[in-house]
C-alpha positions as CSV (number, residue, x, y, z in Angstrom):
1,M,0.0,0.0,0.0
2,Y,1.3,3.4,-0.9
3,L,0.7,6.4,1.4
4,K,1.0,9.9,-0.1
5,K,3.7,12.0,1.5
6,I,2.1,14.9,3.5
7,E,3.3,17.5,5.9
8,G,2.3,17.1,9.5
9,P,0.6,14.3,11.2
10,R,-1.9,11.9,9.7
11,A,-3.9,11.6,12.9
12,V,-4.1,13.3,16.2
13,T,-5.5,11.9,19.5
14,L,-7.8,14.5,21.2
15,P,-7.7,15.0,25.0
16,D,-10.9,13.1,25.4
17,G,-9.4,10.1,23.7
18,R,-11.0,10.4,20.2
19,I,-8.9,10.3,17.2
20,I,-9.2,12.8,14.3
21,T,-7.5,12.0,11.0
22,R,-7.3,13.8,7.7
23,A,-9.9,11.5,6.4
24,D,-12.4,13.1,8.8
25,L,-11.9,16.5,7.2
26,P,-14.4,17.8,4.6
27,P,-13.6,17.1,0.9
28,P,-11.5,19.7,-0.8
29,D,-14.3,20.6,-3.2
30,T,-16.8,21.4,-0.4
31,A,-19.0,24.2,-1.6
32,R,-21.7,24.0,1.2
33,W,-20.2,24.7,4.6
34,V,-22.5,23.5,7.2
35,A,-21.8,24.1,10.9
36,S,-20.5,20.6,11.5
37,R,-17.9,20.9,8.6
38,K,-16.8,24.2,9.9
39,A,-16.3,22.9,13.4
40,R,-14.4,19.9,12.2
41,L,-12.1,22.0,10.2
42,L,-11.5,24.4,13.1
43,L,-10.9,21.4,15.5
44,A,-8.2,20.1,13.0
45,L,-6.6,23.6,13.1
46,A,-6.7,23.8,16.8
47,V,-5.0,20.4,17.4
48,G,-2.4,20.9,14.6
49,L,-3.7,18.4,12.2
50,V,-3.5,20.9,9.4
51,T,-2.1,24.4,9.0
52,R,-4.0,27.6,8.3
53,D,-2.2,27.8,5.0
54,Y,-3.3,24.4,4.0
55,A,-6.9,25.1,5.0
56,I,-7.0,28.4,3.1
57,E,-5.4,26.9,0.0
58,T,-7.3,23.6,-0.1
59,Y,-10.7,24.9,0.7
60,G,-10.5,28.2,-1.1
61,L,-11.2,30.2,2.1
62,S,-10.1,33.7,2.9
63,E,-8.2,34.5,6.1
64,E,-11.0,36.8,7.2
65,E,-13.6,34.0,6.7
66,L,-11.5,31.6,8.8
67,Q,-11.0,34.2,11.5
68,S,-14.7,34.9,11.5
69,W,-15.5,31.2,12.0
70,E,-12.9,31.0,14.9
71,R,-14.4,34.1,16.5
72,L,-17.9,32.8,16.3
73,A,-17.0,29.4,17.6
74,S,-15.1,30.7,20.6
75,R,-18.0,33.0,21.5
76,H,-21.0,30.8,20.8
77,G,-19.7,27.3,20.2
78,A,-20.8,25.2,17.2
79,E,-24.2,26.9,17.3
80,G,-22.6,30.2,16.3
81,L,-21.3,28.7,13.1
82,R,-24.8,28.0,11.7
83,A,-25.7,30.3,8.8
84,T,-29.3,30.4,10.0
85,S,-28.2,32.0,13.3
86,I,-26.5,35.0,11.7
87,Q,-28.9,37.5,13.2
88,K,-28.8,36.0,16.6
89,Y,-25.0,35.7,17.0
90,R,-23.4,38.3,14.6
91,Q,-25.0,41.5,16.0
92,P,-22.7,43.9,17.9
């Protein structure tokens, strides 16, 4: 079996014992970003599974968009990442 060379780890064990791998990430051609996909990508960034540059390049995101997701997730959790909750969570 051949494994493609990649930078960084292939899998990371989380503090609660779960394991997250690159296979758990959304596909690179993701066009519809639901809250669960955003949360999974943010988790992978937080634990060092992927880098910010990799996420931006692979998923076609902007730095501002990624920062917005991180800000909303830190303030409101996964519920803040839902597009239907924009009015509730994004008001000053």
